[in-house]
LUMNUMAR-191343 format. One record per residue: residue number from 1; residue in one letter; x, y, z of N, C-alpha, C, O in turn. Coordinates in steps of 0.05 Angstrom, whole numbers, always signed. Layout:
 resi resn   n.c1   n.c2   n.c3  ca.c1  ca.c2  ca.c3   c.c1   c.c2   c.c3   o.c1   o.c2   o.c3
  NUM    A      X      Y      Z      X      Y      Z      X      Y      Z      X      Y      Z
...
//
This chain:
 resi resn   n.c1   n.c2   n.c3  ca.c1  ca.c2  ca.c3   c.c1   c.c2   c.c3   o.c1   o.c2   o.c3
    1    M   -444   +259   +166   -460   +238   +154   -442   +215   +147   -420   +218   +136
    2    T   -451   +191   +153   -436   +167   +147   -442   +157   +118   -465   +155   +110
    3    T   -421   +152   +104   -424   +143    +76   -436   +115    +76   -427    +97    +91
    4    A   -456   +110    +59   -468    +84    +56   -458    +72    +29   -464    +82     +8
    5    V   -442    +51    +31   -432    +37     +8   -446    +11     +5   -444     -6    +23
    6    R   -461     +7    -17   -477    -17    -21   -464    -37    -41   -469    -61    -39
    7    D   -449    -26    -60   -437    -42    -81   -407    -38    -82   -397    -16    -76
    8    V   -393    -59    -90   -364    -58    -93   -356    -68   -120   -366    -89   -129
    9    D   -338    -55   -133   -328    -63   -159   -297    -61   -159   -286    -39   -153
   10    V   -284    -82   -166   -254    -82   -168   -248    -82   -198   -253   -102   -212
   11    R   -236    -60   -207   -232    -56   -235   -205    -66   -245   -187    -73   -229
   12    D   -202    -66   -271   -176    -70   -283   -159    -44   -282   -169    -23   -274
   13    Y   -134    -47   -289   -116    -24   -288   -125     -1   -307   -134     -6   -329
   14    D   -123    +23   -296   -130    +47   -311   -107    +67   -307   -103    +77   -285
   15    V    -91    +72   -327    -67    +89   -324    -74   +117   -315    -58   +130   -302
   16    G    -98   +126   -322   -107   +153   -314   -109   +155   -284   -104   +177   -273
   17    V   -117   +134   -270   -118   +135   -241    -90   +138   -229    -86   +154   -210
   18    F    -71   +122   -239    -44   +125   -230    -33   +153   -235    -21   +166   -218
   19    Q    -38   +163   -259    -28   +190   -266    -40   +212   -249    -29   +233   -246
   20    G    -64   +206   -238    -77   +226   -221    -68   +226   -192    -78   +243   -176
   21    L    -50   +208   -184    -41   +207   -157    -25   +232   -150    -13   +245   -168
   22    N    -25   +239   -125     -8   +262   -116    +21   +256   -119    +30   +233   -115
   23    D    +37   +276   -127    +66   +273   -126    +74   +269    -97    +60   +277    -78
   24    F    +97   +257    -93   +105   +250    -66   +106   +274    -47    +96   +271    -24
   25    P   +117   +297    -54   +118   +319    -35    +90   +328    -26    +85   +336     -3
   26    V    +71   +327    -45    +43   +335    -38    +31   +314    -19    +18   +321     +1
   27    A    +35   +288    -25    +24   +267     -8    +36   +269    +20    +22   +265    +39
   28    R    +62   +274    +21    +75   +277    +48    +63   +300    +64    +60   +298    +88
   29    A    +56   +322    +50    +44   +344    +64    +17   +337    +75    +10   +344    +97
   30    Y     +1   +323    +59    -26   +314    +68    -23   +295    +91    -40   +295   +109
   31    L     -3   +278    +91     +1   +259   +113     +4   +273   +139     -5   +263   +160
   32    G    +17   +296   +139    +21   +310   +164     -4   +317   +178     -5   +320   +203
   33    H    -26   +321   +163    -52   +327   +175    -70   +303   +179    -91   +305   +191
   34    S    -61   +279   +169    -79   +256   +169    -68   +232   +183    -81   +211   +184
   35    R    -44   +234   +194    -30   +211   +205    -46   +197   +227    -46   +173   +230
   36    D    -61   +213   +243    -76   +201   +265    -98   +182   +256   -107   +165   +271
   37    Y   -106   +184   +231   -128   +167   +221   -119   +139   +213   -136   +122   +209
   38    V    -93   +134   +212    -84   +107   +204    -93    +86   +224    -97    +63   +216
   39    T    -97    +93   +249   -107    +74   +268   -137    +67   +263   -145    +44   +265
   40    E   -153    +87   +255   -181    +82   +249   -183    +63   +224   -200    +46   +223
   41    L   -166    +68   +205   -166    +50   +181   -157    +22   +189   -168     +2   +178
   42    G   -138    +20   +207   -129     -6   +216   -151    -20   +232   -153    -45   +231
   43    D   -168     -5   +246   -190    -18   +260   -208    -33   +240   -217    -55   +246
   44    V   -213    -21   +217   -230    -34   +197   -217    -59   +187   -230    -80   +185
   45    I   -191    -58   +181   -177    -82   +172   -178   -104   +192   -184   -127   +186
   46    C   -173    -98   +218   -173   -118   +239   -201   -129   +245   -204   -152   +250
   47    N   -221   -111   +244   -248   -120   +249   -257   -141   +229   -274   -158   +236
   48    Y   -247   -140   +205   -254   -160   +185   -234   -182   +182   -236   -199   +164
   49    G   -214   -183   +200   -195   -205   +201   -176   -206   +177   -167   -228   +169
   50    L   -170   -183   +165   -153   -183   +141   -126   -170   +147   -112   -161   +128
   51    H   -118   -168   +172    -93   -156   +179    -69   -172   +169    -47   -161   +166
   52    D    -73   -197   +162    -51   -213   +151    -50   -212   +121    -33   -224   +108
   53    V    -69   -197   +109    -71   -195    +80    -63   -167    +70    -48   -165    +51
   54    V    -74   -146    +83    -69   -119    +73    -61   -100    +95    -66   -105   +119
   55    G    -48    -79    +87    -42    -56   +104    -51    -31    +91    -63    -31    +69
   56    V    -45     -8   +103    -53    +18    +93    -28    +31    +80     -6    +31    +92
   57    T    -31    +42    +56     -9    +54    +42    -15    +84    +37    -38    +92    +34
   58    L     +6   +100    +37     +4   +128    +29     +4   +130     -1    +24   +122    -14
   59    L    -17   +139    -13    -19   +141    -42     -1   +163    -52     -3   +186    -43
   60    H    +16   +156    -72    +34   +176    -83    +47   +165   -108    +47   +140   -112
   61    R    +59   +182   -124    +75   +173   -146   +101   +188   -146   +103   +211   -138
   62    H   +122   +175   -156   +149   +187   -156   +157   +198   -183   +175   +214   -185
   63    F   +145   +188   -204   +153   +196   -231   +129   +193   -250   +109   +179   -243
   64    E   +131   +205   -273   +110   +203   -293   +112   +177   -308   +134   +166   -312
   65    I    +89   +167   -317    +89   +143   -335    +72   +150   -359    +54   +167   -358
   66    A    +77   +136   -381    +62   +140   -406    +36   +124   -406    +31   +108   -388
   67    E    +20   +129   -426     -6   +116   -428     -4    +86   -430    -22    +72   -421
   68    E    +18    +76   -442    +20    +47   -446    +38    +34   -425    +48    +12   -429
   69    E    +42    +47   -402    +59    +36   -381    +44    +31   -355    +23    +42   -350
   70    M    +56    +13   -339    +48     +9   -311    +73     +4   -295    +93     -5   -305
   71    V    +71     +9   -269    +94     +5   -251    +93    -24   -241    +73    -33   -230
   72    V   +116    -38   -244   +118    -66   -236   +142    -69   -217   +163    -58   -221
   73    R   +137    -85   -196   +158    -91   -177   +169   -119   -183   +154   -138   -188
   74    E   +196   -121   -182   +209   -147   -185   +231   -149   -164   +240   -129   -153
   75    F   +239   -174   -158   +259   -179   -137   +284   -191   -148   +284   -209   -164
   76    V   +307   -179   -139   +333   -189   -147   +352   -189   -123   +358   -167   -113
   77    D   +360   -212   -113   +380   -214    -92   +372   -197    -67   +388   -181    -57
   78    N   +348   -201    -58   +337   -188    -34   +335   -158    -37   +336   -143    -17
   79    V   +331   -149    -61   +325   -121    -67   +302   -120    -86   +299   -137   -104
   80    S   +284   -101    -82   +261    -97    -99   +264    -73   -116   +272    -51   -107
   81    Y   +259    -76   -142   +261    -54   -161   +233    -49   -173   +220    -68   -182
   82    M   +224    -24   -173   +199    -16   -185   +204     +3   -208   +214    +25   -204
   83    T   +196     -6   -232   +201    +10   -256   +176     +9   -274   +160     -9   -272
   84    P   +174    +28   -293   +152    +26   -312   +157     +5   -333   +179     +3   -345
   85    W   +137    -12   -338   +138    -33   -359   +117    -27   -379    +95    -17   -373
   86    N   +122    -34   -404   +103    -31   -426    +81    -52   -422    +88    -76   -419
   87    V    +56    -45   -423    +34    -64   -418    +32    -85   -439    +21   -106   -434
   88    D    +43    -80   -463    +42    -99   -484    +64   -120   -483    +64   -140   -498
   89    A    +83   -116   -464   +106   -135   -462   +108   -147   -434   +130   -154   -426
   90    L    +85   -148   -420    +86   -157   -393    +86   -187   -390    +72   -201   -405
   91    P   +101   -198   -371    +97   -225   -362    +72   -226   -344    +57   -206   -343
   92    R    +68   -248   -330    +45   -249   -313    +50   -233   -287    +68   -240   -272
   93    V    +35   -212   -283    +38   -195   -259    +11   -193   -244    -10   -197   -256
   94    L    +13   -188   -218    -11   -186   -201    -10   -160   -186    +11   -150   -178
   95    P    -34   -148   -181    -34   -122   -167    -28   -124   -138    -33   -145   -125
   96    Y    -16   -103   -126    -11   -103    -98    -18    -76    -84    -16    -74    -60
   97    L    -26    -56   -100    -35    -30    -88    -61    -22   -102    -65    -26   -126
   98    W    -80    -11    -86   -106     -2    -96   -114    +25    -85   -108    +31    -62
   99    K   -128    +40   -102   -140    +65    -93   -171    +61    -95   -181    +49   -114
  100    A   -185    +71    -74   -214    +68    -74   -227    +95    -82   -218   +116    -74
  101    Q   -248    +93    -98   -265   +116   -105   -293   +109    -97   -302    +86    -99
  102    V   -308   +129    -87   -335   +125    -77   -353   +144    -92   -348   +168    -93
  103    D   -375   +133   -104   -393   +150   -119   -421   +137   -119   -424   +114   -128
  104    G   -441   +151   -108   -468   +141   -109   -472   +114    -96   -488    +98   -106
  105    G   -459   +110    -73   -463    +85    -59   -447    +62    -69   -450    +39    -60
  106    R   -429    +66    -89   -413    +45   -100   -383    +52    -95   -374    +74    -99
  107    A   -369    +32    -85   -340    +35    -81   -326    +21   -104   -331     -3   -110
  108    T   -308    +35   -117   -293    +23   -139   -263    +24   -132   -252    +44   -125
  109    Y   -250     +0   -134   -222     -2   -128   -206     -5   -154   -212    -22   -171
  110    F   -185    +12   -157   -168    +11   -180   -140     +2   -172   -128    +14   -154
  111    P   -129    -18   -185   -101    -26   -180    -82     -5   -190    -87     +7   -211
  112    L    -61     +0   -175    -42    +21   -183    -15    +11   -191     -3    +20   -211
  113    E     -5     -9   -176    +21    -20   -182    +19    -51   -180     +1    -62   -168
  114    F    +39    -64   -193    +37    -93   -197    +64   -106   -189    +84    -93   -186
  115    C    +63   -132   -185    +86   -147   -176    +91   -171   -194    +72   -186   -200
  116    A   +116   -174   -203   +123   -198   -218   +134   -219   -198   +158   -220   -192
  117    Y   +116   -235   -187   +123   -255   -167   +138   -278   -179   +133   -286   -202
  118    P   +156   -291   -164   +168   -316   -173   +146   -336   -177   +126   -336   -163
  119    P   +149   -354   -197   +128   -374   -203   +120   -391   -178    +96   -398   -176
  120    D   +138   -396   -160   +131   -412   -136   +111   -397   -118    +98   -410   -102
  121    N   +110   -370   -120    +92   -355   -103    +65   -349   -115    +47   -340   -101
  122    Q    +62   -353   -141    +38   -345   -155    +12   -356   -143     -7   -341   -139
  123    V    +12   -382   -138    -13   -394   -128    -22   -383   -102    -45   -377    -98
  124    E     -3   -380    -83    -10   -369    -56    -19   -340    -58    -38   -332    -45
  125    V     -6   -325    -75    -13   -297    -78    -41   -294    -90    -57   -278    -81
  126    E    -47   -310   -110    -73   -310   -123    -95   -318   -103   -117   -307   -103
  127    R    -89   -337    -85   -108   -345    -65   -114   -322    -46   -137   -317    -38
  128    D    -93   -307    -38    -96   -283    -21   -113   -262    -35   -130   -250    -23
  129    L   -107   -258    -61   -122   -237    -75   -151   -245    -78   -169   -227    -77
  130    D   -157   -270    -82   -184   -279    -84   -199   -274    -57   -222   -266    -57
  131    R   -184   -279    -35   -196   -274     -9   -202   -244     -5   -223   -237     +5
  132    L   -184   -227    -15   -188   -199    -12   -212   -189    -30   -230   -176    -20
  133    T   -211   -196    -55   -232   -186    -73   -259   -198    -67   -280   -187    -73
  134    G   -259   -222    -53   -284   -234    -45   -295   -222    -19   -318   -228    -12
  135    S   -280   -206     -5   -288   -194    +20   -302   -168    +15   -292   -146    +22
  136    T   -325   -169     +2   -338   -144     -7   -348   -127    +17   -348   -103    +15
  137    A   -355   -140    +39   -364   -124    +62   -340   -108    +73   -344    -85    +80
  138    F   -316   -120    +74   -293   -104    +82   -287    -82    +63   -282    -59    +71
  139    L   -286    -88    +37   -279    -67    +17   -299    -44    +19   -292    -21    +16
  140    A   -325    -50    +23   -345    -29    +26   -340    -13    +51   -341    +12    +50
  141    A   -333    -26    +74   -329    -12    +99   -304     +5    +97   -303    +28   +108
  142    F   -283     -5    +85   -258    +10    +83   -261    +35    +66   -252    +56    +73
  143    A   -275    +31    +43   -279    +54    +26   -297    +75    +39   -293    +99    +37
  144    A   -318    +66    +53   -335    +84    +68   -320   +100    +89   -325   +124    +93
  145    T   -302    +87   +103   -286   +100   +123   -268   +121   +111   -266   +144   +121
  146    L   -255   +114    +88   -239   +134    +74   -256   +158    +66   -247   +181    +69
  147    D   -280   +153    +56   -297   +174    +47   -306   +192    +70   -306   +216    +69
  148    D   -314   +179    +93   -323   +194   +116   -301   +212   +127   -306   +234   +136
  149    L   -276   +203   +126   -254   +218   +137   -240   +236   +116   -222   +251   +123
  150    G   -250   +236    +92   -238   +253    +71   -211   +245    +63   -193   +262    +58
  151    L   -206   +218    +62   -179   +208    +58   -176   +192    +32   -155   +178    +28
  152    R   -194   +194    +13   -193   +177    -11   -169   +183    -28   -159   +165    -41
  153    E   -159   +208    -27   -136   +215    -43   -110   +211    -28    -88   +216    -39
  154    I   -111   +203     -3    -87   +201    +14    -79   +173    +20    -55   +166    +19
  155    F    -98   +156    +27    -92   +128    +35   -106   +108    +17   -127   +113     +6
  156    G    -92    +85    +14   -103    +63     -1    -96    +36    +12    -87    +36    +35
  157    L   -100    +14     -2    -94    -12     +8    -69    -23     -5    -64    -19    -29
  158    A    -53    -38    +11    -29    -52     +1    -30    -81     +8    -35    -88    +31
  159    H    -25    -99    -11    -24   -127     -6     +3   -134     +7    +23   -127     -5
  160    L     +2   -146    +30    +27   -151    +45    +45   -172    +32    +69   -173    +38
  161    R    +34   -189    +14    +51   -209     +1    +71   -196    -17    +90   -209    -26
  162    S    +68   -170    -24    +87   -157    -42   +114   -153    -29   +133   -145    -43
  163    R   +117   -160     -3   +143   -159    +10   +156   -187    +12   +177   -189    +24
  164    D   +143   -207     +1   +152   -235     +6   +180   -240     -6   +194   -257     +3
  165    G   +188   -224    -26   +214   -228    -38   +237   -215    -23   +260   -216    -32
  166    L   +231   -203     +1   +251   -190    +17   +253   -202    +44   +232   -208    +57
  167    V   +277   -207    +54   +282   -219    +80   +295   -198    +98   +315   -186    +91
  168    L   +283   -193   +122   +293   -173   +140   +306   -186   +164   +296   -206   +174
  169    G   +328   -174   +173   +340   -182   +198   +325   -169   +222   +308   -153   +218
  170    D   +333   -177   +246   +319   -168   +270   +320   -138   +273   +302   -126   +284
  171    D   +342   -126   +264   +345    -97   +269   +342    -81   +243   +352    -59   +240
  172    E   +328    -93   +223   +325    -80   +197   +297    -70   +191   +278    -81   +202
  173    T   +296    -50   +175   +271    -39   +164   +274    -39   +134   +295    -47   +124
  174    L   +254    -29   +120   +256    -26    +91   +260     +3    +83   +245    +21    +93
  175    L   +279     +8    +66   +285    +36    +57   +281    +38    +27   +292    +23    +12
  176    E   +264    +57    +20   +258    +61     -8   +271    +87    -18   +268   +108     -6
  177    T   +287    +85    -40   +299   +108    -52   +291   +111    -81   +283    +91    -93
  178    T   +293   +135    -91   +283   +141   -118   +305   +152   -136   +319   +170   -128
  179    D   +307   +142   -160   +323   +154   -181   +303   +164   -202   +294   +150   -219
  180    E   +295   +190   -199   +274   +201   -215   +282   +202   -245   +265   +198   -262
  181    E   +307   +208   -251   +316   +210   -278   +313   +183   -293   +304   +182   -316
  182    R   +321   +161   -280   +319   +135   -292   +292   +121   -287   +287    +99   -297
  183    R   +275   +133   -270   +249   +123   -263   +252    +95   -250   +240    +75   -259
  184    I   +267    +94   -229   +271    +69   -214   +267    +74   -184   +280    +92   -173
  185    L   +250    +58   -171   +248    +58   -142   +262    +33   -132   +258    +11   -143
  186    T   +279    +36   -112   +293    +14   -101   +285    +10    -72   +286    +29    -56
  187    L   +276    -14    -65   +267    -20    -38   +285    -43    -27   +287    -64    -38
  188    R   +299    -37     -5   +319    -56     +5   +319    -56    +36   +311    -36    +48
  189    P   +327    -78    +48   +331    -78    +77   +353    -59    +85   +373    -57    +71
  190    A   +349    -45   +107   +369    -27   +118   +368    -28   +148   +347    -30   +160
  191    R   +391    -26   +160   +392    -26   +190   +380     +0   +200   +382    +21   +188
  192    A   +367     -3   +223   +353    +20   +235   +371    +44   +238   +362    +67   +234
  193    R   +396    +40   +246   +414    +62   +250   +421    +76   +224   +428   +100   +223
  194    E   +419    +62   +201   +423    +74   +175   +401    +93   +168   +405   +114   +156
  195    V   +376    +86   +177   +353   +103   +170   +352   +127   +188   +342   +148   +180
  196    Q   +361   +125   +213   +360   +147   +232   +375   +171   +221   +398   +168   +211
  197    G   +363   +194   +223   +376   +218   +214   +370   +225   +185   +375   +248   +177
  198    L   +359   +206   +170   +351   +212   +142   +323   +226   +142   +308   +222   +161
  199    D   +318   +240   +121   +292   +253   +118   +273   +232   +106   +270   +230    +82
  200    T   +261   +216   +123   +244   +194   +114   +215   +198   +122   +208   +213   +140
  201    T   +197   +184   +107   +168   +186   +112   +157   +158   +111   +161   +143    +92
  202    Q   +143   +150   +131   +130   +124   +132   +108   +123   +111    +92   +142   +110
  203    T   +107   +102    +95    +87   +100    +74    +71    +74    +75    +53    +70    +58
  204    L    +77    +57    +94    +61    +32    +97    +57    +27   +127    +75    +29   +143
  205    W    +32    +20   +134    +25    +14   +161    +13    -14   +162     -5    -21   +146
  206    V    +24    -31   +180    +16    -59   +182     +4    -63   +210    +15    -52   +229
  207    Y    -16    -79   +213    -32    -81   +237    -34   -109   +248    -30   -129   +234
  208    R    -42   -110   +274    -51   -135   +286    -72   -128   +306    -71   -106   +318
  209    P    -91   -145   +311   -112   -139   +331   -100   -137   +359    -83   -153   +366
  210    A   -108   -117   +374   -100   -115   +402   -118   -133   +419   -142   -137   +412
  211    R   -108   -143   +440   -123   -161   +457   -142   -146   +476   -161   -158   +487
  212    A   -136   -121   +481   -150   -106   +502   -179   -102   +496   -197   -105   +513
  213    R   -186    -95   +470   -214    -90   +464   -218    -95   +434   -200    -91   +418
  214    M   -242   -103   +427   -248   -110   +399   -244    -85   +382   -253    -63   +388
  215    G   -231    -89   +359   -228    -67   +340   -203    -50   +344   -196    -36   +325
  216    A   -191    -51   +367   -167    -36   +371   -144    -48   +356   -144    -73   +351
  217    V   -124    -32   +349   -101    -43   +335    -76    -32   +346    -75    -10   +358
  218    I    -55    -47   +342    -28    -36   +347    -16    -34   +319    -13    -54   +305
  219    N     -8    -10   +311     +1     -7   +284    +31     -1   +283    +43    +10   +301
  220    A    +42     -8   +260    +71     -2   +256    +73    +27   +249    +76    +35   +226
  221    G    +73    +43   +270    +73    +72   +265    +94    +86   +282   +112    +74   +293
  222    S    +90   +111   +285   +108   +128   +300    +93   +144   +321    +69   +139   +325
  223    G   +106   +162   +333    +92   +179   +352    +83   +165   +377    +62   +170   +388
  224    G    +99   +145   +386    +93   +131   +411    +76   +107   +408    +70    +93   +427
  225    V    +66   +101   +383    +50    +77   +378    +68    +53   +377    +89    +54   +364
  226    H    +61    +32   +390    +78     +8   +390    +77     -5   +363    +57     -6   +349
  227    C   +100    -16   +355   +103    -28   +329    +92    -57   +329    +99    -73   +347
  228    A    +75    -63   +310    +65    -90   +308    +84   -109   +295    +86   -132   +303
  229    A    +99   -100   +277   +119   -116   +263   +140    -98   +251   +133    -75   +243
  230    H   +164   -106   +248   +185    -90   +236   +184    -92   +206   +201   -104   +193
  231    C   +164    -80   +195   +160    -82   +166   +150    -55   +155   +131    -53   +140
  232    W   +164    -34   +163   +157     -7   +154   +169     -2   +127   +189    -15   +119
  233    V   +157    +16   +111   +169    +25    +87   +174    +55    +90   +156    +69    +99
  234    H   +197    +65    +83   +203    +93    +84   +210   +103    +56   +221    +88    +39
  235    C   +205   +128    +50   +214   +141    +26   +235   +162    +33   +231   +177    +52
  236    T   +256   +162    +18   +277   +182    +23   +289   +190     -4   +283   +178    -24
  237    G   +305   +210     -3   +318   +219    -27   +301   +236    -45   +306   +238    -69
  238    H   +281   +249    -34   +263   +266    -50   +271   +296    -46   +259   +313    -58
//
């Protein structure tokens, strides 16, 4: 049966939704059974012309956060650091990851993590976010596809502008490492040969429309799929 989503609601941050995410090892195990579906999700993104705005992310958390915290990404010298910040002491931050829930024909999107963008980027990022939240037909279709495929707990949406503070060379990818004790995620450019041989897991898929047929995509994936752009995210050190 195909899920019918008639209404879309984009909510404010709810720490309980973040706390309910799968731990990384659990999410990685689910990915092993669901990887083939990332192309179908990419089809939805490309069909609505939002491939330059969002990609598909593997939903997971690396550490616990308290009731008064949220995870915020900031950029320092071409490195991104993601740490828990107290919600009462936040500067201006914008969401870049969402989880969809579907209930009774309504799709609800909850932001999970946020980005402290440089002031010069704020206006363009907000314009992108307005375009995304205003695309209710896309949000409904994406949530319905997740629900139909049983993937609501596995995949979500990622705003691609969240990588704007990082510059990659021609032979570089992004490598994410975790310091669980200090609750810090570090995302930095790394040469492809540095990543080879590590126990890594792809957690972000970026798409572009294929020319051969409407709705087809070329995704930044593995397993023989051609890469659309060298903008993968990997998790290692778990």
